[in-house]
C-alpha positions in Angstrom: -20.5 -9.6 5.8 -18.9 -10.0 2.4 -15.2 -10.3 2.1 -13.4 -9.4 -1.1 -9.9 -10.5 -2.0 -8.3 -9.0 -5.1 -5.3 -10.2 -7.1 -3.7 -9.7 -10.5 -2.4 -6.2 -10.3 1.0 -5.4 -11.6 3.2 -3.5 -14.0 2.6 -3.7 -17.7 3.6 -1.8 -20.8 1.2 0.3 -22.9 -0.8 -1.9 -25.2 -0.5 -4.9 -22.9 -3.1 -6.9 -21.0 -3.8 -7.7 -17.5 -6.5 -9.7 -15.7 -7.7 -8.8 -12.2 -9.5 -11.3 -10.0 -11.8 -10.7 -7.1 -12.9 -13.6 -4.9 -15.9 -13.1 -2.7 -16.7 -15.0 0.5 -18.9 -14.7 3.5 -22.6 -13.8 3.0 -22.3 -13.7 -0.7 -26.0 -14.5 -1.1 -26.7 -10.8 -0.2 -24.7 -9.6 -3.2 -26.7 -8.7 -6.3 -23.9 -7.3 -8.4 -20.2 -6.7 -8.4 -18.3 -3.8 -9.7 -14.8 -2.5 -10.4 -13.6 1.0 -9.6 -10.3 2.7 -9.9 -8.6 5.7 -8.4 -5.7 7.4 -10.1 -3.2 9.5 -8.2 -4.7 12.9 -7.3 -8.1 11.9 -8.6 -11.3 10.6 -7.1 -12.5 7.0 -7.3 -14.2 6.3 -10.6 -16.6 3.6 -11.9 -15.2 1.1 -14.4 -17.6 -1.8 -14.8 -20.4 -3.8 -13.2 -21.9 -7.2 -13.6 -25.0 -8.9 -12.1 -24.4 -12.3 -10.6 -27.7 -13.9 -11.9 -28.2 -12.4 -15.4 -24.6 -11.6 -16.2 -25.7 -8.2 -17.5 -22.8 -5.7 -17.7 -22.2 -2.0 -17.9 -19.0 -0.1 -18.6 -17.7 3.3 -18.3 -17.1 5.0 -21.7 -13.4 5.2 -21.1 -13.0 1.4 -21.0 -15.6 0.2 -23.5 -14.1 -2.1 -26.1 -11.0 -2.6 -24.1 -12.1 -4.0 -20.7 -14.3 -7.0 -20.1 -15.9 -7.9 -16.8 -17.0 -11.5 -16.2 -18.0 -13.7 -13.3 -17.7 -17.4 -12.2 -20.7 -18.0 -10.0 -19.4 -21.4 -8.8 -16.3 -19.7 -7.5 -17.9 -16.5 -6.4 -15.2 -14.7 -8.4 -15.3 -11.7 -10.7 -12.7 -10.8 -13.2 -11.7 -7.7 -15.1 -9.9 -8.4 -18.3 -8.0 -5.3 -19.4 -6.6 -5.1 -22.9 -4.9 -2.4 -24.9 -3.9 -0.7 -21.7 -2.9 2.9 -21.7 -0.9 4.9 -19.2 -4.1 6.7 -18.3 -5.4 3.4 -16.9 -2.8 3.5 -14.1 -4.7 3.4 -10.9 -5.5 1.4 -7.8 -8.3 -0.9 -8.8 -11.0 -1.8 -6.3 -13.5 -4.7 -6.4 -16.9 -4.0 -4.7 -20.2 -5.7 -4.0 -23.7 -4.2 -3.9 -26.9 -5.6 -2.6 -29.3 -3.1 -4.2 -31.0 -4.0 -7.5 -30.8 -0.5 -9.0 -28.7 1.5 -6.6 -25.2 2.4 -7.5 -24.2 2.3 -3.8 -21.7 -0.5 -3.1 -21.7 -2.1 0.4 -18.4 -3.9 0.5 -15.0 -3.2 -0.9 -11.7 -4.9 -1.4 -8.4 -3.6 -0.4 -7.4 -2.5 -3.9 -4.7 -3.7 -6.3 -2.2 -1.5 -8.1 -2.2 -1.4 -11.8 0.7 0.5 -13.5 0.9 1.0 -17.2 4.2 2.3 -18.5 4.8 4.2 -21.7 
């Protein structure tokens, strides 16, 4: 089992910044990569970014490229999502997730989600 605990959500104004954290515990050795997803009201959950624990390779959704940065601290088993130049469209519940597959986009474990609200 992998447990994920998220923090850092909140209310910010458009153009502002916010950093989300996700602490992983349990059988973390089974985790190959971590990802961030978000779900806006009335919409389906969407991919935001992913990072591999070992190589640090990252991949971003087009909607957040240049604004969001995903990073990880292997010693703390923690993943971060630095969000800059936030827009009202970024308002959503943000979820941290873990996946064990090398190439699969299927994530095995999920956090509870943290609310991010961007006001205009």
